[in-house]
Biopython code that builds the backbone (N, CA, C, O; Angstrom):
import numpy as np
from Bio.PDB.StructureBuilder import StructureBuilder

atoms = [
    (1, "UNK", "N", (161.435, 146.491, 74.794)),
    (1, "UNK", "CA", (161.796, 146.242, 76.176)),
    (1, "UNK", "C", (163.318, 146.376, 76.297)),
    (1, "UNK", "O", (164.074, 145.845, 75.484)),
    (2, "UNK", "N", (163.737, 147.094, 77.323)),
    (2, "UNK", "CA", (165.163, 147.342, 77.500)),
    (2, "UNK", "C", (165.876, 146.072, 77.976)),
    (2, "UNK", "O", (165.271, 145.158, 78.535)),
    (3, "UNK", "N", (167.181, 146.061, 77.731)),
    (3, "UNK", "CA", (167.992, 144.909, 78.129)),
    (3, "UNK", "C", (167.992, 144.742, 79.648)),
    (3, "UNK", "O", (167.946, 143.615, 80.142)),
    (4, "UNK", "N", (168.043, 145.827, 80.379)),
    (4, "UNK", "CA", (168.041, 145.786, 81.840)),
    (4, "UNK", "C", (166.736, 145.166, 82.356)),
    (4, "UNK", "O", (166.736, 144.371, 83.296)),
    (5, "UNK", "N", (165.652, 145.543, 81.730)),
    (5, "UNK", "CA", (164.350, 144.989, 82.139)),
    (5, "UNK", "C", (164.272, 143.501, 81.826)),
    (5, "UNK", "O", (163.717, 142.741, 82.619)),
    (6, "UNK", "N", (164.807, 143.069, 80.707)),
    (6, "UNK", "CA", (164.817, 141.638, 80.344)),
    (6, "UNK", "C", (165.617, 140.835, 81.364)),
    (6, "UNK", "O", (165.207, 139.747, 81.767)),
    (7, "UNK", "N", (166.753, 141.374, 81.775)),
    (7, "UNK", "CA", (167.576, 140.682, 82.772)),
    (7, "UNK", "C", (166.852, 140.583, 84.116)),
    (7, "UNK", "O", (166.927, 139.554, 84.788)),
    (8, "UNK", "N", (166.163, 141.631, 84.499)),
    (8, "UNK", "CA", (165.400, 141.602, 85.759)),
    (8, "UNK", "C", (164.302, 140.554, 85.705)),
    (8, "UNK", "O", (164.096, 139.816, 86.669)),
    (9, "UNK", "N", (163.597, 140.485, 84.581)),
    (9, "UNK", "CA", (162.536, 139.478, 84.438)),
    (9, "UNK", "C", (163.128, 138.077, 84.456)),
    (9, "UNK", "O", (162.590, 137.181, 85.107)),
    (10, "UNK", "N", (164.235, 137.886, 83.743)),
    (10, "UNK", "CA", (164.887, 136.576, 83.723)),
    (10, "UNK", "C", (165.341, 136.171, 85.125)),
    (10, "UNK", "O", (165.209, 135.013, 85.521)),
    (11, "UNK", "N", (165.871, 137.130, 85.860)),
    (11, "UNK", "CA", (166.318, 136.846, 87.223)),
    (11, "UNK", "C", (165.142, 136.468, 88.118)),
    (11, "UNK", "O", (165.256, 135.536, 88.914)),
    (12, "UNK", "N", (164.027, 137.164, 88.005)),
    (12, "UNK", "CA", (162.838, 136.859, 88.799)),
    (12, "UNK", "C", (162.291, 135.464, 88.465)),
    (12, "UNK", "O", (161.886, 134.720, 89.358)),
    (13, "UNK", "N", (162.283, 135.121, 87.184)),
    (13, "UNK", "CA", (161.818, 133.794, 86.775)),
    (13, "UNK", "C", (162.742, 132.718, 87.334)),
    (13, "UNK", "O", (162.272, 131.688, 87.817)),
    (14, "UNK", "N", (164.031, 132.946, 87.273)),
    (14, "UNK", "CA", (164.999, 131.990, 87.793)),
    (14, "UNK", "C", (164.849, 131.821, 89.302)),
    (14, "UNK", "O", (164.860, 130.698, 89.806)),
    (15, "UNK", "N", (164.708, 132.933, 90.022)),
    (15, "UNK", "CA", (164.526, 132.855, 91.472)),
    (15, "UNK", "C", (163.221, 132.164, 91.831)),
    (15, "UNK", "O", (163.166, 131.417, 92.808)),
    (16, "UNK", "N", (162.184, 132.400, 91.066)),
    (16, "UNK", "CA", (160.905, 131.731, 91.301)),
    (16, "UNK", "C", (161.013, 130.230, 91.100)),
    (16, "UNK", "O", (160.415, 129.455, 91.847)),
    (17, "UNK", "N", (161.766, 129.821, 90.103)),
    (17, "UNK", "CA", (161.964, 128.385, 89.860)),
    (17, "UNK", "C", (162.770, 127.749, 90.980)),
    (17, "UNK", "O", (162.500, 126.614, 91.371)),
    (18, "UNK", "N", (163.745, 128.462, 91.493)),
    (18, "UNK", "CA", (164.562, 127.929, 92.583)),
    (18, "UNK", "C", (163.763, 127.801, 93.876)),
    (18, "UNK", "O", (164.074, 126.964, 94.723)),
    (19, "UNK", "N", (162.750, 128.621, 94.024)),
    (19, "UNK", "CA", (161.973, 128.621, 95.257)),
    (19, "UNK", "C", (160.748, 127.713, 95.186)),
    (19, "UNK", "O", (159.935, 127.702, 96.110)),
    (20, "UNK", "N", (160.609, 126.955, 94.107)),
    (20, "UNK", "CA", (159.437, 126.092, 94.005)),
    (20, "UNK", "C", (159.479, 125.018, 95.073)),
    (20, "UNK", "O", (160.549, 124.655, 95.560)),
    (21, "UNK", "N", (158.321, 124.516, 95.431)),
    (21, "UNK", "CA", (158.221, 123.550, 96.520)),
    (21, "UNK", "C", (158.982, 122.253, 96.215)),
    (21, "UNK", "O", (159.450, 121.589, 97.140)),
    (22, "UNK", "N", (159.110, 121.891, 94.964)),
    (22, "UNK", "CA", (159.804, 120.655, 94.622)),
    (22, "UNK", "C", (161.299, 120.737, 94.879)),
    (22, "UNK", "O", (161.959, 119.705, 95.006)),
    (23, "UNK", "N", (161.848, 121.952, 94.958)),
    (23, "UNK", "CA", (163.282, 122.119, 95.148)),
    (23, "UNK", "C", (163.658, 122.426, 96.591)),
    (23, "UNK", "O", (164.819, 122.726, 96.871)),
    (24, "UNK", "N", (162.710, 122.360, 97.505)),
    (24, "UNK", "CA", (163.004, 122.682, 98.894)),
    (24, "UNK", "C", (163.903, 121.619, 99.506)),
    (24, "UNK", "O", (163.828, 120.440, 99.159)),
    (25, "UNK", "N", (164.747, 122.058, 100.415)),
    (25, "UNK", "CA", (165.668, 121.159, 101.100)),
    (25, "UNK", "C", (164.920, 120.184, 101.999)),
    (25, "UNK", "O", (165.277, 119.008, 102.082)),
    (26, "UNK", "N", (163.877, 120.676, 102.676)),
    (26, "UNK", "CA", (163.122, 119.854, 103.618)),
    (26, "UNK", "C", (161.704, 119.617, 103.107)),
    (26, "UNK", "O", (161.160, 120.412, 102.341)),
    (27, "UNK", "N", (161.127, 118.520, 103.545)),
    (27, "UNK", "CA", (159.716, 118.247, 103.273)),
    (27, "UNK", "C", (158.918, 118.804, 104.445)),
    (27, "UNK", "O", (158.876, 118.200, 105.517)),
    (28, "UNK", "N", (158.285, 119.957, 104.238)),
    (28, "UNK", "CA", (157.518, 120.587, 105.305)),
    (28, "UNK", "C", (156.116, 120.011, 105.381)),
    (28, "UNK", "O", (155.577, 119.862, 106.477)),
    (29, "UNK", "N", (155.517, 119.687, 104.257)),
    (29, "UNK", "CA", (154.172, 119.129, 104.247)),
    (29, "UNK", "C", (153.219, 119.963, 105.092)),
    (29, "UNK", "O", (153.191, 121.189, 104.987)),
    (30, "UNK", "N", (152.444, 119.288, 105.926)),
    (30, "UNK", "CA", (151.480, 119.991, 106.774)),
    (30, "UNK", "C", (152.045, 120.293, 108.162)),
    (30, "UNK", "O", (151.298, 120.670, 109.065)),
    (31, "UNK", "N", (153.361, 120.129, 108.338)),
    (31, "UNK", "CA", (153.975, 120.344, 109.652)),
    (31, "UNK", "C", (153.668, 121.725, 110.236)),
    (31, "UNK", "O", (153.283, 121.798, 111.402)),
    (32, "UNK", "N", (153.820, 122.828, 109.484)),
    (32, "UNK", "CA", (153.486, 124.138, 110.069)),
    (32, "UNK", "C", (152.019, 124.223, 110.505)),
    (32, "UNK", "O", (151.704, 124.837, 111.525)),
    (33, "UNK", "N", (151.131, 123.608, 109.729)),
    (33, "UNK", "CA", (149.720, 123.600, 110.102)),
    (33, "UNK", "C", (149.488, 122.795, 111.377)),
    (33, "UNK", "O", (148.640, 123.149, 112.196)),
    (34, "UNK", "N", (150.242, 121.715, 111.540)),
    (34, "UNK", "CA", (150.116, 120.898, 112.749)),
    (34, "UNK", "C", (150.538, 121.680, 113.984)),
    (34, "UNK", "O", (149.912, 121.576, 115.039)),
    (35, "UNK", "N", (151.588, 122.451, 113.848)),
    (35, "UNK", "CA", (152.036, 123.282, 114.965)),
    (35, "UNK", "C", (150.934, 124.270, 115.335)),
    (35, "UNK", "O", (150.609, 124.445, 116.510)),
    (36, "UNK", "N", (150.370, 124.908, 114.323)),
    (36, "UNK", "CA", (149.304, 125.883, 114.569)),
    (36, "UNK", "C", (148.108, 125.221, 115.251)),
    (36, "UNK", "O", (147.593, 125.733, 116.244)),
    (37, "UNK", "N", (147.667, 124.080, 114.714)),
    (37, "UNK", "CA", (146.530, 123.375, 115.298)),
    (37, "UNK", "C", (146.820, 122.932, 116.729)),
    (37, "UNK", "O", (145.920, 122.920, 117.568)),
    (38, "UNK", "N", (148.055, 122.570, 117.008)),
    (38, "UNK", "CA", (148.419, 122.136, 118.345)),
    (38, "UNK", "C", (148.240, 123.210, 119.387)),
    (38, "UNK", "O", (148.014, 122.911, 120.560)),
    (39, "UNK", "N", (148.338, 124.465, 118.971)),
    (39, "UNK", "CA", (148.176, 125.571, 119.901)),
    (39, "UNK", "C", (146.737, 126.063, 119.991)),
    (39, "UNK", "O", (146.432, 126.948, 120.791)),
    (40, "UNK", "N", (145.859, 125.499, 119.183)),
    (40, "UNK", "CA", (144.450, 125.850, 119.259)),
    (40, "UNK", "C", (143.777, 124.914, 120.259)),
    (40, "UNK", "O", (143.537, 123.744, 119.960)),
    (41, "UNK", "N", (143.482, 125.424, 121.421)),
    (41, "UNK", "CA", (142.974, 124.610, 122.517)),
    (41, "UNK", "C", (141.634, 123.961, 122.182)),
    (41, "UNK", "O", (141.408, 122.806, 122.542)),
    (42, "UNK", "N", (140.759, 124.666, 121.512)),
    (42, "UNK", "CA", (139.421, 124.150, 121.279)),
    (42, "UNK", "C", (139.296, 123.365, 119.977)),
    (42, "UNK", "O", (138.200, 122.911, 119.648)),
    (43, "UNK", "N", (140.357, 123.195, 119.246)),
    (43, "UNK", "CA", (140.298, 122.482, 117.975)),
    (43, "UNK", "C", (140.153, 120.985, 118.204)),
    (43, "UNK", "O", (140.915, 120.394, 118.970)),
    (44, "UNK", "N", (139.188, 120.378, 117.550)),
    (44, "UNK", "CA", (139.006, 118.937, 117.658)),
    (44, "UNK", "C", (140.113, 118.169, 116.964)),
    (44, "UNK", "O", (140.337, 116.994, 117.255)),
    (45, "UNK", "N", (140.806, 118.827, 116.046)),
    (45, "UNK", "CA", (141.895, 118.174, 115.311)),
    (45, "UNK", "C", (143.216, 118.238, 116.059)),
    (45, "UNK", "O", (144.218, 117.697, 115.591)),
    (46, "UNK", "N", (143.231, 118.891, 117.215)),
    (46, "UNK", "CA", (144.486, 119.152, 117.895)),
    (46, "UNK", "C", (144.868, 118.079, 118.915)),
    (46, "UNK", "O", (145.841, 118.258, 119.646)),
    (47, "UNK", "N", (144.133, 116.979, 118.983)),
    (47, "UNK", "CA", (144.507, 115.958, 119.960)),
    (47, "UNK", "C", (145.884, 115.406, 119.596)),
    (47, "UNK", "O", (146.212, 115.289, 118.415)),
    (48, "UNK", "N", (146.686, 115.068, 120.594)),
    (48, "UNK", "CA", (148.029, 114.552, 120.318)),
    (48, "UNK", "C", (148.024, 113.324, 119.408)),
    (48, "UNK", "O", (148.899, 113.186, 118.553)),
    (49, "UNK", "N", (147.057, 112.441, 119.580)),
    (49, "UNK", "CA", (146.988, 111.244, 118.723)),
    (49, "UNK", "C", (146.773, 111.606, 117.256)),
    (49, "UNK", "O", (147.423, 111.046, 116.373)),
    (50, "UNK", "N", (145.857, 112.547, 116.997)),
    (50, "UNK", "CA", (145.580, 112.954, 115.617)),
    (50, "UNK", "C", (146.775, 113.685, 115.013)),
    (50, "UNK", "O", (147.123, 113.469, 113.852)),
    (51, "UNK", "N", (147.396, 114.547, 115.805)),
    (51, "UNK", "CA", (148.575, 115.259, 115.307)),
    (51, "UNK", "C", (149.694, 114.280, 114.976)),
    (51, "UNK", "O", (150.360, 114.395, 113.948)),
    (52, "UNK", "N", (149.884, 113.322, 115.867)),
    (52, "UNK", "CA", (150.938, 112.328, 115.682)),
    (52, "UNK", "C", (150.695, 111.517, 114.418)),
    (52, "UNK", "O", (151.625, 111.239, 113.660)),
    (53, "UNK", "N", (149.452, 111.142, 114.198)),
    (53, "UNK", "CA", (149.105, 110.379, 113.000)),
    (53, "UNK", "C", (149.420, 111.183, 111.734)),
    (53, "UNK", "O", (149.983, 110.649, 110.779)),
    (54, "UNK", "N", (149.054, 112.466, 111.735)),
    (54, "UNK", "CA", (149.322, 113.312, 110.566)),
    (54, "UNK", "C", (150.823, 113.489, 110.345)),
    (54, "UNK", "O", (151.291, 113.465, 109.207)),
    (55, "UNK", "N", (151.573, 113.664, 111.424)),
    (55, "UNK", "CA", (153.024, 113.835, 111.276)),
    (55, "UNK", "C", (153.690, 112.548, 110.809)),
    (55, "UNK", "O", (154.658, 112.593, 110.051)),
    (56, "UNK", "N", (153.182, 111.405, 111.251)),
    (56, "UNK", "CA", (153.725, 110.136, 110.764)),
    (56, "UNK", "C", (153.471, 109.977, 109.269)),
    (56, "UNK", "O", (154.316, 109.451, 108.545)),
    (57, "UNK", "N", (152.313, 110.430, 108.809)),
    (57, "UNK", "CA", (152.017, 110.403, 107.374)),
    (57, "UNK", "C", (152.972, 111.316, 106.614)),
    (57, "UNK", "O", (153.470, 110.954, 105.548)),
    (58, "UNK", "N", (153.226, 112.503, 107.166)),
    (58, "UNK", "CA", (154.159, 113.434, 106.524)),
    (58, "UNK", "C", (155.573, 112.858, 106.499)),
    (58, "UNK", "O", (156.313, 113.062, 105.538)),
    (59, "UNK", "N", (155.940, 112.146, 107.546)),
    (59, "UNK", "CA", (157.256, 111.514, 107.602)),
    (59, "UNK", "C", (157.388, 110.479, 106.484)),
    (59, "UNK", "O", (158.437, 110.384, 105.848)),
    (60, "UNK", "N", (156.336, 109.709, 106.243)),
    (60, "UNK", "CA", (156.357, 108.720, 105.168)),
    (60, "UNK", "C", (156.445, 109.392, 103.798)),
    (60, "UNK", "O", (157.131, 108.895, 102.905)),
    (61, "UNK", "N", (155.756, 110.515, 103.632)),
    (61, "UNK", "CA", (155.823, 111.256, 102.368)),
    (61, "UNK", "C", (157.246, 111.754, 102.124)),
    (61, "UNK", "O", (157.755, 111.679, 101.006)),
    (62, "UNK", "N", (157.878, 112.259, 103.172)),
    (62, "UNK", "CA", (159.250, 112.765, 103.041)),
    (62, "UNK", "C", (160.186, 111.635, 102.625)),
    (62, "UNK", "O", (161.025, 111.811, 101.742)),
    (63, "UNK", "N", (160.042, 110.488, 103.258)),
    (63, "UNK", "CA", (160.888, 109.335, 102.931)),
    (63, "UNK", "C", (160.665, 108.922, 101.480)),
    (63, "UNK", "O", (161.624, 108.660, 100.755)),
    (64, "UNK", "N", (159.399, 108.864, 101.053)),
    (64, "UNK", "CA", (159.109, 108.440, 99.682)),
    (64, "UNK", "C", (159.634, 109.428, 98.642)),
    (64, "UNK", "O", (159.944, 109.034, 97.518)),
    (65, "UNK", "N", (159.736, 110.701, 99.004)),
    (65, "UNK", "CA", (160.256, 111.724, 98.090)),
    (65, "UNK", "C", (161.763, 111.903, 98.226)),
    (65, "UNK", "O", (162.371, 112.646, 97.456)),
    (66, "UNK", "N", (162.368, 111.228, 99.196)),
    (66, "UNK", "CA", (163.804, 111.377, 99.414)),
    (66, "UNK", "C", (164.170, 112.719, 100.007)),
    (66, "UNK", "O", (165.293, 113.189, 99.822)),
    (67, "UNK", "N", (163.242, 113.351, 100.720)),
    (67, "UNK", "CA", (163.473, 114.663, 101.329)),
    (67, "UNK", "C", (163.753, 114.504, 102.816)),
    (67, "UNK", "O", (163.319, 113.538, 103.444)),
    (68, "UNK", "N", (164.475, 115.455, 103.363)),
    (68, "UNK", "CA", (164.788, 115.458, 104.790)),
    (68, "UNK", "C", (163.644, 116.091, 105.574)),
    (68, "UNK", "O", (162.906, 116.929, 105.055)),
    (69, "UNK", "N", (163.511, 115.681, 106.820)),
    (69, "UNK", "CA", (162.531, 116.297, 107.704)),
    (69, "UNK", "C", (163.091, 117.625, 108.202)),
    (69, "UNK", "O", (164.298, 117.740, 108.415)),
    (70, "UNK", "N", (162.239, 118.627, 108.391)),
    (70, "UNK", "CA", (162.725, 119.949, 108.819)),
    (70, "UNK", "C", (163.141, 119.964, 110.279)),
    (70, "UNK", "O", (162.790, 119.065, 111.044)),
    (71, "UNK", "N", (163.888, 120.985, 110.661)),
    (71, "UNK", "CA", (164.276, 121.128, 112.068)),
    (71, "UNK", "C", (163.036, 121.212, 112.958)),
    (71, "UNK", "O", (162.065, 121.895, 112.633)),
    (72, "UNK", "N", (163.090, 120.513, 114.072)),
    (72, "UNK", "CA", (161.999, 120.530, 115.034)),
    (72, "UNK", "C", (160.934, 119.482, 114.810)),
    (72, "UNK", "O", (160.138, 119.214, 115.711)),
    (73, "UNK", "N", (160.898, 118.883, 113.639)),
    (73, "UNK", "CA", (159.867, 117.899, 113.311)),
    (73, "UNK", "C", (159.926, 116.713, 114.269)),
    (73, "UNK", "O", (158.918, 116.329, 114.862)),
    (74, "UNK", "N", (161.112, 116.143, 114.411)),
    (74, "UNK", "CA", (161.269, 114.970, 115.287)),
    (74, "UNK", "C", (161.046, 115.348, 116.752)),
    (74, "UNK", "O", (160.476, 114.572, 117.519)),
    (75, "UNK", "N", (161.493, 116.535, 117.130)),
    (75, "UNK", "CA", (161.295, 116.996, 118.510)),
    (75, "UNK", "C", (159.804, 117.161, 118.799)),
    (75, "UNK", "O", (159.336, 116.820, 119.885)),
    (76, "UNK", "N", (159.069, 117.677, 117.837)),
    (76, "UNK", "CA", (157.626, 117.836, 118.021)),
    (76, "UNK", "C", (156.951, 116.471, 118.121)),
    (76, "UNK", "O", (156.046, 116.274, 118.932)),
    (77, "UNK", "N", (157.398, 115.538, 117.295)),
    (77, "UNK", "CA", (156.854, 114.179, 117.399)),
    (77, "UNK", "C", (157.168, 113.595, 118.775)),
    (77, "UNK", "O", (156.325, 112.926, 119.372)),
    (78, "UNK", "N", (158.365, 113.843, 119.276)),
    (78, "UNK", "CA", (158.735, 113.370, 120.607)),
    (78, "UNK", "C", (157.826, 113.939, 121.671)),
    (78, "UNK", "O", (157.418, 113.234, 122.593)),
    (79, "UNK", "N", (157.510, 115.211, 121.544)),
    (79, "UNK", "CA", (156.605, 115.859, 122.490)),
    (79, "UNK", "C", (155.223, 115.202, 122.439)),
    (79, "UNK", "O", (154.602, 114.964, 123.475)),
    (80, "UNK", "N", (154.752, 114.912, 121.225)),
    (80, "UNK", "CA", (153.446, 114.270, 121.086)),
    (80, "UNK", "C", (153.473, 112.841, 121.629)),
    (80, "UNK", "O", (152.512, 112.392, 122.255)),
    (81, "UNK", "N", (154.579, 112.127, 121.386)),
    (81, "UNK", "CA", (154.710, 110.788, 121.970)),
    (81, "UNK", "C", (154.656, 110.878, 123.495)),
    (81, "UNK", "O", (154.012, 110.060, 124.151)),
    (82, "UNK", "N", (155.335, 111.876, 124.047)),
    (82, "UNK", "CA", (155.319, 112.073, 125.496)),
    (82, "UNK", "C", (153.895, 112.326, 125.989)),
    (82, "UNK", "O", (153.480, 111.769, 127.005)),
    (83, "UNK", "N", (153.153, 113.162, 125.274)),
    (83, "UNK", "CA", (151.788, 113.473, 125.678)),
    (83, "UNK", "C", (150.885, 112.246, 125.641)),
    (83, "UNK", "O", (149.916, 112.162, 126.395)),
    (84, "UNK", "N", (151.198, 111.300, 124.771)),
    (84, "UNK", "CA", (150.364, 110.098, 124.669)),
    (84, "UNK", "C", (150.893, 108.958, 125.529)),
    (84, "UNK", "O", (150.383, 107.839, 125.468)),
    (85, "UNK", "N", (151.921, 109.245, 126.335)),
    (85, "UNK", "CA", (152.446, 108.236, 127.256)),
    (85, "UNK", "C", (153.454, 107.271, 126.653)),
    (85, "UNK", "O", (153.815, 106.280, 127.287)),
    (86, "UNK", "N", (153.908, 107.544, 125.447)),
    (86, "UNK", "CA", (154.871, 106.672, 124.765)),
    (86, "UNK", "C", (156.283, 107.227, 124.979)),
    (86, "UNK", "O", (156.902, 107.752, 124.053)),
    (87, "UNK", "N", (156.778, 107.103, 126.205)),
    (87, "UNK", "CA", (158.050, 107.741, 126.553)),
    (87, "UNK", "C", (159.244, 107.138, 125.821)),
    (87, "UNK", "O", (160.205, 107.853, 125.537)),
    (88, "UNK", "N", (159.214, 105.846, 125.509)),
    (88, "UNK", "CA", (160.315, 105.243, 124.748)),
    (88, "UNK", "C", (160.396, 105.848, 123.348)),
    (88, "UNK", "O", (161.481, 106.164, 122.859)),
    (89, "UNK", "N", (159.234, 106.004, 122.711)),
    (89, "UNK", "CA", (159.190, 106.616, 121.388)),
    (89, "UNK", "C", (159.623, 108.077, 121.461)),
    (89, "UNK", "O", (160.304, 108.579, 120.567)),
    (90, "UNK", "N", (159.220, 108.753, 122.537)),
    (90, "UNK", "CA", (159.602, 110.160, 122.718)),
    (90, "UNK", "C", (161.116, 110.287, 122.816)),
    (90, "UNK", "O", (161.713, 111.162, 122.190)),
    (91, "UNK", "N", (161.732, 109.413, 123.602)),
    (91, "UNK", "CA", (163.192, 109.450, 123.755)),
    (91, "UNK", "C", (163.881, 109.202, 122.420)),
    (91, "UNK", "O", (164.868, 109.866, 122.101)),
    (92, "UNK", "N", (163.371, 108.249, 121.635)),
    (92, "UNK", "CA", (163.978, 107.976, 120.321)),
    (92, "UNK", "C", (163.839, 109.178, 119.394)),
    (92, "UNK", "O", (164.761, 109.489, 118.640)),
    (93, "UNK", "N", (162.699, 109.852, 119.446)),
    (93, "UNK", "CA", (162.490, 111.029, 118.598)),
    (93, "UNK", "C", (163.418, 112.167, 119.015)),
    (93, "UNK", "O", (163.975, 112.853, 118.158)),
    (94, "UNK", "N", (163.594, 112.377, 120.333)),
    (94, "UNK", "CA", (164.497, 113.421, 120.806)),
    (94, "UNK", "C", (165.941, 113.115, 120.414)),
    (94, "UNK", "O", (166.683, 114.016, 120.021)),
    (95, "UNK", "N", (166.337, 111.856, 120.520)),
    (95, "UNK", "CA", (167.692, 111.456, 120.113)),
    (95, "UNK", "C", (167.890, 111.662, 118.615)),
    (95, "UNK", "O", (168.958, 112.095, 118.181)),
    (96, "UNK", "N", (166.865, 111.353, 117.827)),
    (96, "UNK", "CA", (166.956, 111.536, 116.379)),
    (96, "UNK", "C", (167.076, 113.019, 116.018)),
    (96, "UNK", "O", (167.824, 113.387, 115.112)),
    (97, "UNK", "N", (166.335, 113.861, 116.732)),
    (97, "UNK", "CA", (166.435, 115.315, 116.492)),
    (97, "UNK", "C", (167.852, 115.791, 116.792)),
    (97, "UNK", "O", (168.437, 116.570, 116.039)),
    (98, "UNK", "N", (168.383, 115.312, 117.892)),
    (98, "UNK", "CA", (169.738, 115.702, 118.298)),
    (98, "UNK", "C", (170.768, 115.231, 117.268)),
    (98, "UNK", "O", (171.730, 115.943, 116.980)),
    (99, "UNK", "N", (170.570, 114.045, 116.723)),
    (99, "UNK", "CA", (171.502, 113.500, 115.730)),
    (99, "UNK", "C", (171.464, 114.313, 114.426)),
    (99, "UNK", "O", (172.507, 114.633, 113.856)),
    (100, "UNK", "N", (170.263, 114.639, 113.968)),
    (100, "UNK", "CA", (170.138, 115.337, 112.692)),
    (100, "UNK", "C", (170.408, 116.833, 112.786)),
    (100, "UNK", "O", (170.798, 117.463, 111.803)),
    (101, "UNK", "N", (170.199, 117.400, 113.978)),
    (101, "UNK", "CA", (170.428, 118.824, 114.189)),
    (101, "UNK", "C", (171.207, 118.995, 115.488)),
    (101, "UNK", "O", (170.616, 119.275, 116.530)),
    (102, "UNK", "N", (172.530, 118.829, 115.435)),
    (102, "UNK", "CA", (173.361, 118.888, 116.649)),
    (102, "UNK", "C", (173.200, 120.184, 117.444)),
    (102, "UNK", "O", (173.436, 120.199, 118.652)),
    (103, "UNK", "N", (172.807, 121.254, 116.789)),
    (103, "UNK", "CA", (172.626, 122.513, 117.507)),
    (103, "UNK", "C", (171.459, 122.444, 118.501)),
    (103, "UNK", "O", (171.318, 123.312, 119.362)),
    (104, "UNK", "N", (170.631, 121.412, 118.373)),
    (104, "UNK", "CA", (169.511, 121.243, 119.301)),
    (104, "UNK", "C", (169.875, 120.376, 120.499)),
    (104, "UNK", "O", (169.011, 120.096, 121.330)),
    (105, "UNK", "N", (171.124, 119.944, 120.611)),
    (105, "UNK", "CA", (171.536, 118.977, 121.632)),
    (105, "UNK", "C", (171.228, 119.440, 123.048)),
    (105, "UNK", "O", (170.763, 118.643, 123.863)),
    (106, "UNK", "N", (171.473, 120.692, 123.356)),
    (106, "UNK", "CA", (171.232, 121.176, 124.720)),
    (106, "UNK", "C", (169.756, 121.041, 125.089)),
    (106, "UNK", "O", (169.421, 120.558, 126.170)),
    (107, "UNK", "N", (168.892, 121.462, 124.197)),
    (107, "UNK", "CA", (167.460, 121.379, 124.483)),
    (107, "UNK", "C", (166.968, 119.932, 124.485)),
    (107, "UNK", "O", (166.142, 119.555, 125.317)),
    (108, "UNK", "N", (167.472, 119.133, 123.561)),
    (108, "UNK", "CA", (167.053, 117.731, 123.512)),
    (108, "UNK", "C", (167.546, 116.976, 124.753)),
    (108, "UNK", "O", (166.844, 116.103, 125.263)),
    (109, "UNK", "N", (168.731, 117.302, 125.232)),
    (109, "UNK", "CA", (169.212, 116.686, 126.479)),
    (109, "UNK", "C", (168.317, 117.076, 127.652)),
    (109, "UNK", "O", (168.028, 116.255, 128.522)),
    (110, "UNK", "N", (167.882, 118.335, 127.668)),
    (110, "UNK", "CA", (166.951, 118.785, 128.700)),
    (110, "UNK", "C", (165.649, 117.978, 128.632)),
    (110, "UNK", "O", (165.139, 117.521, 129.655)),
    (111, "UNK", "N", (165.121, 117.809, 127.420)),
    (111, "UNK", "CA", (163.875, 117.050, 127.250)),
    (111, "UNK", "C", (164.063, 115.599, 127.671)),
    (111, "UNK", "O", (163.191, 115.015, 128.313)),
    (112, "UNK", "N", (165.203, 115.019, 127.307)),
    (112, "UNK", "CA", (165.478, 113.628, 127.702)),
    (112, "UNK", "C", (165.579, 113.502, 129.219)),
    (112, "UNK", "O", (165.102, 112.519, 129.787)),
    (113, "UNK", "N", (166.185, 114.468, 129.873)),
    (113, "UNK", "CA", (166.270, 114.449, 131.341)),
    (113, "UNK", "C", (164.887, 114.551, 131.975)),
    (113, "UNK", "O", (164.636, 113.940, 133.013)),
    (114, "UNK", "N", (163.999, 115.309, 131.366)),
    (114, "UNK", "CA", (162.628, 115.420, 131.886)),
    (114, "UNK", "C", (161.883, 114.098, 131.764)),
    (114, "UNK", "O", (161.056, 113.762, 132.611)),
    (115, "UNK", "N", (162.181, 113.351, 130.703)),
    (115, "UNK", "CA", (161.554, 112.035, 130.538)),
    (115, "UNK", "C", (161.991, 111.059, 131.634)),
    (115, "UNK", "O", (161.214, 110.203, 132.058)),
    (116, "UNK", "N", (163.207, 111.192, 132.075)),
    (116, "UNK", "CA", (163.768, 110.247, 133.038)),
    (116, "UNK", "C", (163.394, 110.550, 134.486)),
    (116, "UNK", "O", (163.624, 109.735, 135.379)),
    (117, "UNK", "N", (162.815, 111.726, 134.708)),
    (117, "UNK", "CA", (162.432, 112.092, 136.085)),
    (117, "UNK", "C", (161.213, 111.276, 136.516)),
    (117, "UNK", "O", (160.313, 111.025, 135.716)),
    (118, "UNK", "N", (161.193, 110.866, 137.786)),
    (118, "UNK", "CA", (160.034, 110.076, 138.259)),
    (118, "UNK", "C", (158.766, 110.915, 138.360)),
    (118, "UNK", "O", (157.714, 110.401, 138.739)),
]
sb = StructureBuilder()
sb.init_structure("model")
sb.init_model(0)
sb.init_chain("A")
sb.init_seg("    ")
for serial, (resi, resn, name, xyz) in enumerate(atoms, 1):
    if name == "N":
        sb.init_residue(resn, " ", resi, " ")
    sb.init_atom(name, np.array(xyz, "f"), 0.0, 1.0, " ", f" {name:<3s}", serial, name[0])
structure = sb.get_structure()
């Protein structure tokens, strides 16, 4: 085996190790699946209460692993809180999203203003 080929294999192995799920910056868990299920109108698993419960479980897993929640996670929870009539919880989730991801401030402020409308 040539030296160039050995280096390519070593590089691929190293990149694969860096991309393992244990080394990810954020704890994604089932969050992408929850988003998908939320858009499936006829899915029995897509009720806001069930989605919220699953996301709360994922939030606890992230905390126990010392991982950060991904962008949009808190905002999505806020949306689900809003759908279930828990506007105080929704506002706290939107504020938390804005705090952790300042680039979302404009949209989170818009969402907060919608909560305050009669």
